[in-house]
N, C-alpha and C positions, 0 to 999 in steps of 0.2 A: 477497464479494470475487472468488471464482473466476468467478462469472457475469460480472462486469464485465470481468475479464481476458479471458475467452473471447469476449465480445462485441467487445472492442477488437481482439483478434487477428483475428476474423472480418472486421471492417471493413478492417484492414490487408491481409489476404489478398485481399479483393475489390478494393481499390485496386491491389494488386500486379498482379493479373490485368489490370485495365483499363490500367494504365500499360504493362505488357508488350505488350499488344495495340497501344496507340498508338505505342510506340517501334518495334515490328516492322512496323507498317503505314506508318511514315514520317511520321505526323502529329505526333509528338513527336521532338525531337532525340535522336540516339544519343550515348552516352558517347564519350570519347576513347580510341582504341586498344582495349585489353582491359578497360577499365573499364565496359563496357556493363551488366554484371550489377549492379555496385555503384551505377551511375547509376539503374537501374530501382528498386532497393531504396530508395535515398535519396529519389527522387521520390515513391515510394509512401508513405514515412513522412511526407514533407512534405504530401501530399494527405490522408492519413488522420487526421493529428493534429487539424486543425480540425473535420473531420467527426465524429470521436469526441467532441470537446469539446461540440459542439452536440447530437448525437443521443443521447449517453449521459449527459446531465446528470442525469436522475432516478435512474438506476442508480448513478451516482457519488455522489450525495447519500445514497442508501440505504446504500451501502458505507461512506461516511464516518461516518454515524450509528452503524453497527454497531461501527466501530473506536473511536469515542468512548465507546460503552457499555462495550466491553472494557477500555479504559484506565481508565475510572472504577471499574469493578469491581476491577481490579488495585490501584488506589490505595486503595480501601476495604479490601481484604484486607491490604495492607501496613500501613495505619494500625491495623487491628485487631490484627495481630501485634505491632506496636510497642507498643501499649497493653498487650497481654497480657504482654510482656516487662517493661514498666515496672512493672506491678502485681506481678509475681513478684519483681522486684528490690526494690521497696518492702517487700513482705512479708518477704523474707529479711533486709533491713536492720532492720526493726522487731523481728523475732525475735532478731536478733543483739544489739540494744540491750537487749531484755528479758532475755536471758541474761546480759549484762554487768552489769546492775543487781542481779540476784539472787545473783551470786557474791560 
């Protein structure tokens, strides 16, 4: 997951540099008033999103597979703990019933 995040950040930074160059060279429009920095960041986000979507498809799939594996492992551990608690509770109740019958 960290690898995917760093790759996505790298694509954004690359787009930010390109957009900054285009805006300062006059090939792309400037923002209004003091909003030029925000305009450059938003334009870089808009450009980097589809690039990341296409270029990082395999890495995103690998990251999602790892996440699914972790979630499945946690679910299995929770189910095992739940069953262990049920077994302990059943044993305690059976022991209590057995004690009640012998008294």
